N, C-alpha and C positions, 0 to 999 in steps of 0.2 A: 536636470535636477541635481543640485549639489549635495554634498554629504550633510551639510548643516540642515538643509531642508528635509532630507530624509530623517535625520535625527529628531527634528521638531515634529514631523508627522507621526513618527513612531511613539514619541512621548506624549502626544495628545490623548486626552481621555476619550474623545469622540472622533472616530475616523470615518470618512466617507468611503463609499464602496469603490469609487474610482481611485482614491489614494491607496486603498488596500490592494487593489488589483495591480497598480503600478509598482508598489513596494514588493508584492509577491513576484512580479516578473523580474525585478532586480535580484531578489533573493534566489530565485530559480536559476538565473544566469550565473550568479556566484557559486551556487551548488554545482552546476554543470562544469564550470571552470575548475573547481576544486577536484571533482571526480576525474576530469581529463588530466589534471596534474598528477593525481594519484596513480593513474595508469602509466604516465610518463615516468614518474619517480619509482614505480613499482612498490607503492606503499598503500596497502588496503586500509590502514587506520585513518588516513586522511579522508577517504571516501565515506567511511562510516561516520566520522566526525562531521563531515559536511551534510550528510543526509539527516543526522540527528539534530544538527543546528538548524537546518531548514525547517524540519517538522516542528520543532519546539517553537521557533519564532513565528511561523505561520499560525500555529494554534493559539499562541498568545495574542497575535494581532487580530484574529477572528473575534476575540471577545471584546475588542474595542470598536468594532464596526457598528455604526448606527443604522445603516440601511439594510435592505434585504439582499442576502447573498444568494439564496436559492429559494424558489417558491415550491409549492406543493407538487406541481407538475414535474419539475426537475427532480425532486426527491423520489417520486413514484417511478419515473423513467430510470433513474440510477438504481433503484431497488430491483426493478425488473431485469435490467442489464446484469446486475450482480448475480441474481438468482440463475439466469440463463447461462451465464459464463461458468458459474460453479457447476451446474448440471452437466454442461457439455465437457468441461475439463475433467470432471470426475468420471464420466463415462469413458473418455479417452484414456485416462489413467488405468481404469479397470480393464479395458480391452488390452492395453499394452502390457499390463501386469500378467494377464492370462497368457498372452503370446510369449512373453519372455520366460515365464516359469515353465510353460509347456514346451518351449523350444530348446531348453537347456538339456544337454545330454552329457555323457562322460567327457567328450572332447571339449565342449564349451561350457564349463561350469560357471564361468563368470556371468554368462547370460542369465542363468537361473538365479544367481546371487543378486544381479541387478534387478530382476523381477521381484525378488523378495524385498529388497530395499524400497522399491516403488510401491509395493503393497503396504509396507509400514507407513510410508508417506501418505498414501491414500487413506489409510485408517486414521492417521493423525488429523488429516483434513476433515474427515467425517466427525471425529470427536470434537474438534474445535467448532464445527458447525452446530453440533448438538448442544454444546455448552453455551454458545452464544444465543442459540434459539431459546434454550431454557431460561437464560438470564433475561432476555428481552421480553419473553412471555410473562415471567414473574413481575418484571418492572412495569409492564403495561396493564397489569391487573388480570392476567390469565390464571387459571387453575389455582 
């Protein structure tokens, strides 16, 4: 696939699912190459720019796809996987926080400080979850 063909497919109003997937693979490869270069050049800005470029282009391309990208079963499976991974990671965060705060004594104060930082991160994750739950609940006609 040449660059002109990629440009033509991106510029089309209606894109097939296969074309979207191929274009997504090319964009992903470019993002990985840019991130690899950023590690080599020791420049974090390039990696942030590459990820932002990839996310914005793929979200724009999704709006042009005429076929079905994900069916109801895939959406349900991804929702269950997200909920389960959130519950497991939050439990691990809470247990680690308790161990780090409880394990910190006068000799190892940094362990207690690390536990406090992890506790704040856990609280932030919970607040984000509650805010998004409230938003989607309101959006779908809840309460």
